[in-house]
Residue, then its C-alpha position, 0 to 999 in steps of 0.5 A: e912769628r905768626s903771619h898777618s894773614q894767620v890772625a886776620p879776623t873772620k870776615t863777611t865776604i861775597l858768596h853766590g852774590s850775597p854779602l851774608f854768607p861768611r867765608s868762615c862757613r865755606s865747606g872744603n870745596g869752596e863753593n857751598t857752605s854748611v849754612h847754605r845746605s842747612s838753610l835749604w833743608a828748611q824747605f822739606y820741613i815746610q813744603d808739606e804745609t802748602v801742598i796739603n793746602g791745594a790737596n784739601l780741595f780734592w781729597p775730601q770729596q774722594f773720601g766722602i767728606n763734605t763740609k757743606d753737607p745739609d745735615p749740620s751734624k755731619a758737616s760739623r763732623d766732616q769739618w773736624l775730620l778735614g782739620i785733623v787730617a791737615s794738622a796730623p803732622y803737627l799733632c804728632c810733633a806736639v805729642i811725640g815728635c819734638w820730644l824725640t829731638d834731644p835723645l836722637n841728637r845725643l845718639l846720632g848727632r846733628r847730621g844723623t838726626i837730620f838724615v833719619t828724619a829726612v828719610i821718614s819725611a820722604l817715605t811718609c810723603f810718598w805714603s800719603g799719596l797712596t792712601n785710600s781713606w781719610y783715616h789712612l791719610f791721617i795715619a800717614r800724615f801723623f807719622l810725618g810728624f816723626g820727621i818734621g818734629p826733630k828735624s825742625s829743632t835740629v837744623p837751626v841748632y846745627s846752623a847756630e853751632c857752625a856759624p861765627p858769632n858775629i853773624r850768627g843771627a843773620l845766618v840762622m835767619q836763613w832757616q826762616v827765609w828758606t822755610a818761606f821758600g818751601i811754602a812758596m814751592g808748595f803752592v807752585a806744586d799745587l798749581a803745576l799739578y792741578y791739571v794732571p788727569d787721572r790715569s787708568g785705575i788711579v783716581g785723584l792723581n793730581w792731589r796724590l802727586m801734590l802730597g808726594s812732591a813734598g818728599i822730593p826735597a827730603i831726598i835731596v837732604c838725604t843725599n848731601v847731609f853727610f857732605c857737611p861737617e858735624s857740629p863741632r859743639w856736639l863732637l866736643g860734647k862727646g870728647r872727640v876733640a880732634d874731630a871737632y877741630h877738623s870740623l871747625a877747620r872746614l868752617r873757618n878761614t884759618p887753622l888758627q881760628a879753628a883752634r881758637d874756636t875749639y878751645y872756646i867751645q870746650k871751655q864753655l862746655e866745661a863751664e856749663d857742665q859745672l852748672v848741671s845738677r847730677g842725678k836729675l832729669r835734664i828736662m826738669e832743669l828747664f824749670t828748676v834753673p832760673r835762667n833756663r826757666r826764663a828762656a823756656l818761658a820766653a821761647g814757649i810764649v813766642m813760639f806758641m803765640q806765633q803759631f796760634c795767632g791764625v797765620n797758619i790758617i792762611a798757610y793751610y786753607s788759603a785755597t779753600i778760603f779763596e774758592e769759597s769766596g767765589f774764586s775758581t779753583v785755579s784762581a784760588l791756587a794762584a792767589s795762594l801762590g801770591f801769598g807764598l811769594i810775598n811771604w818769601l820775599f819779606a823774610g829777606p829784610a829780617i836777615w839785614t836787620i836781625d843783627t842790627f835791631g835784635r830779635r826782641g825789637l823785630l818781634l815787638t815790631t812785626f807782631p802788631l803788624m801781623s795782628l793788624f793784617l790778620f784782622l783786615t784779612g778776616f773782613a776782606l772776603 
């Protein structure tokens, strides 16, 4: 006979003071969780975005870029150069980086992909701090996109594949919470490193350290990623049933729950396999299979519009905007830090509401509010 405790359902329990981290996601040492770690991995993805915000106040002058040049044609050219250097990682993500997500995951698994992209991110952040011209900085930041693109797609998937279904939304939301935290930490680094003086033979040491500091979280990721269990879904997709069960045994309360979820995931993969069209490119199934097409359309519109709406202008250029509005450089960096902290704090309510009101409800509520406040921001300065 099975004991009562063996069939007890997965419960949400308190871990590190939060009621949102389930006991079923505890790792073997009982102190940290795979979902904790994968959420913290979000920090190294986004911190670069805000360290370049502060660095934009310094490196253009050193490399001969003057967006206020009396010559309108040169000022316009320099404005384009500033923009393309700042956005270089995401240009790479859009053109190449994100498209490498699927082949890297199929070859290396979730943990392997995260490790490789973290190494790339760390190296390119340090490289950015050693550049000596705008095009050199552009190249370094462009290669950063090979780290950001695949990793930003892989970590949320890894979290979802490890989390229990009943609280999956809240746990995957940790990605956004710690992404917002990374934004705030980038502003902290900008402000903390502003007063660093140049050393002998090193010009612009403060902005170089700002850009290099974004590589530190990536190093932390490299040191702990393999302490987490591999995604059980990925393991089952590779036919490694025993490894998948052992992975789930670390992610669930009891061996019975691990066996149950191993069986469910296996059957789900078998059902999905029957829907796959043989002999066709997998990417084409995004458009030829109706349910995939609808999901891709919805995801594409939402993700494109939330990036295109203008909020990234605040994340990349808030310090520049504040300085041009009459703030001192330090005050501009401090005001940007205020934006980062508020952004982080207000990511919290989504954790409590995403599994209650749903994803669509939150989007329909917050997109109009974001539009309103961006409109007010545009006329505030």
